[in-house]
N, C-alpha and C positions, 0 to 999 in steps of 0.2 A: 706593180715590187712582189713577186713574190717572196721575199725574204719578210717581209713583214712581219712581226706576228700580231695574230687577231687576237685584236681585245677583246677579252670576259665579258660576256653577255651578264648582264647585271638579276640579282635574283630575283624571281614573279614573288612578287607578294602571295601570302596564303591569301586561300579563298576567304571571302567573310563570313562569319560564323552564323547557324541558318537563327532566326529569330527561332525568341523561347514559345513554345506550343502556347496558343491560347487556353487556357482552360475551357473557358466555356462553348469552343469548340465539340468536345468532347462528349459535352452532356447530351445531346442529341442520341449519341447511339447507344448511349450507356442504359443499360437498365434502370427502373424506380429504386431497387434495393440499394443499387453501386452509385446511384447518386446520391444518395441519402447521404452513402459511406465516404462519399467523395466530399460533398457537403461538411459533415463533422471530423474530418480529415484537415481542408482548409480551415475550419473553423478553429480547432487544436491550431494549426500552424499559427494562424493569426494571431492569436492569443501568445505562444510560444514568445514569438517576435515582438509582439506587445511587452510580454514579460522581458523578456533582452533587452527591451527598449530602458525600461523604467530599473533593470537591472544596472546597465552603465550608465545613466545618467547619476545612478546613487552613488553607487563605486566613484564616479567625477567628483561629485559633491562630499563623500567622506573621505578623496583624497585631498581637494581645497581645507576641510578641515585638519584634516592628519597635515597640513605644510603649515597652518597658523597657526596650531597647538606644539608644535617643532621649533617654532619662530620666538612663542613664547619661553617654551623650555628653554631656549637658548638666551633671552633675555633674562631670565632669573639665574639660570646658571653662572652670566655674568656679573649679574648684582651680588648675585651670593660670595664668588670669588672679591671681587672690590671690597665686603662686609669686611673678608678675611683676611685683605689686605690690610685695612683699619687697622684692624684689633690686630696684629701683631705688629705694625707699625707700632701701636700705643703700644702694646704690652712690651718693646722692644726701643723703645725712647728712653734716655737716661741710660739704658743699662749697656748697651753698646752705640759702639760710635759711628757705625749706619748702620739703622735701622732696616734697610734695605737687606743687610746681611742676612736677618733673618727670616725673613721669605727666600732667599737662594740657597739656605744653609739647613733651615728645618724641613724633617717629615712632617708635614702639614694630610698627611691622606687618612688620619684619624681624627682630624679637629674638622666635625660638619658644623656647617649652618644649618640653623633650623628655618623649616616653614618661615617662623617670625621676624628672622634674622637674628637671632641671640644664638653664642659662643660661650663652648665651656673655657671662660678666662682664666679659670687655676690650673686647667690642661695648658693652656697656653703659656705661663706664665714660668709653666714646669720646665718646656721644653723650649724656653728663652736660657732659663738659668741652666740644666743643661748645656747649652750652646757657649754660655759664658764659662762654664764649669770646663769643657771640653779646650776649647781656643778662647785661653783668655787673653791674648792681644789685640782680640775683637773688642774686647771691654770696653766701655768709656768712662776713664778715672781721671778727666780732667789736663792730662797732658799726655803730650807725645810719649808710648813708651822707648826708652832709649834702645839704639841699635847693638845689637849682640857683638859684645868685646868693649863697648862702649864707653858704658858708667853712665853716675851719674855727670852733667857735664856743667860746669860752675860758670857764673858769667863773666864774661868777659871782661879785660881788666877795664878800668874806666883809661884814656887817652886822649884826655881836656888838655886844654893848653893850661890850665891853669894845674892840673895834675905834672904836667914837665915838668913846669918851673919852679913848680914846689919839689919834685926829687931831685931837678938840675940845682939849687940851691941847699939841698942835703936837709930837707924837711919834714 
């Protein structure tokens, strides 16, 4: 069938790479001075390769050490944040209806936990005071604030059966 297309021929693989030259084969043809220079260069190369290997091993060890230190730092930061949250909760307890509001609403960027876990509690109390002054509706005053326009609410009138009989009897 002359109309059939000719199938493409697969590409030929590249020829194999020649083997690396054997360093010892050239030694026979070199002069004494050239052999000494070649040995010196080989020694320097081997020393450089060994130094590189040692440096790579040291770099890997330092990377592992760095990863461990970063993990410990994250743990310390988490613990400091927890201590700060506890201190804010303690400073806001009894002063805010919901002490968790203090963590969300107070700028704590300048309140730091030192390495011993201590916090400037006076500064923290000042921040809670400022929050209560700026948003008094968050304060814990023992009863909920009245709705706007609602005023104070009176207790509903008592409607027990005895009260109904008394009101019907006129007493």
